[in-house]
N, C-alpha and C positions, 0 to 999 in steps of 0.2 A: 494353650488357648490363645486365640488371636488378639483378644482385647478385653479390657475391663468395661463392664456395663454400668453406667451411672443413671439413676432416675432423672427424669426430665422435670424441671421446675415449671411453674405456671407461665413464666415469661417465655421459656423455650417452647412450650406447647402453643402459646398464642402466636409466636412467630412462625411456627410451622403449619398451624391449622386454626385460624381464627374462628372457624365454625364451632369449635368445641365450646366457645364462650357465648354462643347465641342464647338469648334469653326469651325468645318467642318463636313460634313457627312461621313458616312461609305463609303469606296471606291467602293463598288459594286452598289451603287444607280445610277439611271438614270441621264444622263447629264441634263435632264429637271427638275430635283429635285431642289426645291427652299429651301435652308437651312434656318431654323428658330432657332436661338440661344435661348435656354430656359432662360438663365440668362438675356438676353436682354428684354425678355417679363416680367420676374420677376421685373426688374427695372421699366419697363413701368407701371406695376400694382402697384408698390409702389408709383409711382407718382400720381396714381389715388386713393391712400389711402387704397389699399388692400395689406396686409402684409403676407408673408409666415409664417405658424405656424406648418406645418408638411410636411414631404417629405419621399418618398420611391423610391427605385430603383430596377428594376428587376434583378434577377441573370442571368448569361449567361453560356451557355454550350460551345459556341465557344469563346475562350478567345480573338480572334481577334476583337470581337464586344464589349469587355469591354470598357466602356466609351461612347458607342453609343446607349446603350439599352434603353428600355422604362423606363420612370420615371413619377412621379405623385406628384404634390404639392398642398396642401390645403392652402387657403388664408382666412383671416378674415378681415373685414373692420375695420378701425381705431375706429369708433364709438362703435363697438361691443367689441373691445379689452379694451376700456376705461370703458364701461358700459355694461358688459355681462349680457345676460338673460339666462334662462334655456335652450333655444334652439336658436342657432345662424345660420343664413344662411351663407354658405361658397361658395367661388368660387374655382372650381377645375380645375387644369391645367394638361393635359396629353400630353406627347410628346415623341419622340424617334428620333434618328439620323440614324437609319438603316432600315427605312420603316416598322418596326414592329408595330408602332402605329402612327396614324395621329395626328397632333397637334389639340387638342380639349379643349375647355373651357366649363365646365358644372356647375351645381349647386349641393350643398350638404347641409346637416344639421349637426351641431355639438351639441351633447346633453351633457351638462356639468356633469350631475349626474353620468354618467358612462363613460365619455370620448369617447362615440360612435361617429363615423363619418359616417353618412348615405350618400348615393348617390341617388339623385332623378332620378326616371325612365324617360326614353325618352318619355313615353306616357304623362308625366306631363310637363316637360320642355325639349324641343328638344336641344340636345347638339349642340354647335356652333363650327363647324369644319372649320378650316382654312387649306387649302390644301398646300402641299409642292410642288405643281406644278403651273406654271403660273407666270406672271410678275406683277400682280396687288398688290397694297399695302394690307397687312394683317390688317383688321380692328378689332384689338383687343379692341379698345375703344368701339366699337359698342356692342361687346359681354359683356363687363363689364357693360355697361349701361343697357343691357337687364336684367342681373342678379340683378343689383341694383333696377330696377323697379319692379321685381317680388318678391322681399323679403317679402313685407307684405302679398302677396297672398299665399306664401308658409307657412308663420306663421299662417295664417288663416286656412289653410288646416290641419296643425298640431292640432290646437284647435278643429277642427271638428273630427279628429281621436280620440282625447282625450275624446270627448263626446259620443263616440260609445262604449258600453259595450259588451263584448263577454262572453258567457257562456263556460263551459268546452268543450262541443261538438264543438262549433264554433272555439275555440282555436285549437282543434285537427284537425279540417278541414283545418284551415290555415296551420298548420304544415304539414299535409299530402300533401297539394297542393305544398308546398315549398320544400319538401324533395328532389325531382329530381334536384333542383338547386345545392345541395351539395353532394348527394350520387347517384351513378349510380345504375341502376336497379338490378344488381347482388349483391349489398351490402345490406344485411339485418341487421337492427339494433336490438339489444337485447331489448331495451326499448326506442323507439323513443320519447315518451312523456317527457323524462328527458330533452329534448331540450327546453321544455316550462318552465323549472325551473329557476326562477330569481336568479341572482347572488348577489343581495343585497336587504335589507329589503324595500328600497324605491320603488323597482319594483314589490312588491307584490300587484299588481293591475290588473284589468280586462279590461282596456280600450284598444282599437285597437292600439294606438300609443305605449303604453308600451309593448304590446305583440310583435309588430313589432320589437322593439328594443331588447327585450329578444331573439327572434329568430336570429336576425342579429348577436348579440354578441356571442351566442352559436354556430351558424353555422360557424363563422369565427375562434373561439378560443377554444371551449370546446372539450375535449377528450371523445368520446363515443365509445363503443365496439359493435362488431357485427360479422357477419359471411359472408364470401365471397362465394357465391354459385357456382362460377366458379372454384376457386382454392381449395374449401373445407377447407379453413383456417380461423382462427380467425383474426380479425383486430381491431386496435384502431385508430380512426381518429386523424389527426394532425392539428395544426394551419394552416390556409390558409396564404400562403406567396406570392402567385401569384397575381400581380396587376390585371390582366385580370379576374381571378376567383373572386377576391374580388368585382370587379365592377359588374360582372354578378350576383352574389348572392345579392348584395345590390339592384340593379335595379329590379331584379326579385321579391324580397320580397316586394318592394314598389308597384310594379304592382299588386300583389295579394292583398295587403292592399287596394288599390284603388277599386278593384272589390268587396271586402267585404263591403267597405263603401257604394258603390252604391246599394248593396243588402239590407244592414241593415237600411239605411236612404234614404227614397224615395226622399227627398229634396236635397240630395247630388249630386253635378254635378262635373264631373271629366274630363273636356276638356283639351286639351293642353293649358297650361298657356302661353299667349302671353304677351310680354312686351308692 
């Protein structure tokens, strides 16, 4: 495994994402808006033995919204921090205080070999959204329990993905199906298949799960060159920094992997995982 994961302290969280500590909503939100303080939820999750290990905060164009913007925290369970495996199920928390993102708890996978953080598609585990409107108590504990209960099912799903081998044509079909998630139609890549190139020796494998991770990592981080058919100019892609785009790519790749698994393995079933 590439590294040891340590929980983030409140001081570290504040340095990386001050919006987690906001105690009021942006002034333009509705009077019916029910404020959900992110740090309060983080403390509640800590009490349930889920600890924050990663955080990111969206940039803002309107400086008035600085401190209210979308943010995203990944949590690992105490048992996984103490005794980590190659793949760890994570709890993901999304929130904002300006209505740009509903408070959502979802599931993800952390892969130690490459420090990849995958996000499970809604077709597999439906995100648990807690609305900012209304008077009822927000049942965060219920969402936590659901993710805790589906952990073994998600790990079984990964094992199934690892048992499915893809030939080169199938890898390229996966890539071509996924390209619209990352590149608009008018962007033509010089060599799309370079996105199938693993970044480490350990990933020189042909199973579906490894290919999924290679594509995810390259889609989010790798620089590839191409031609813009609209502007007639050359371009080089940049690292994805948008939280929303990161989530879109992650969930889209997982959805495609599910479809491939269904085609390649007649015994594979991919219903919505219920807790």
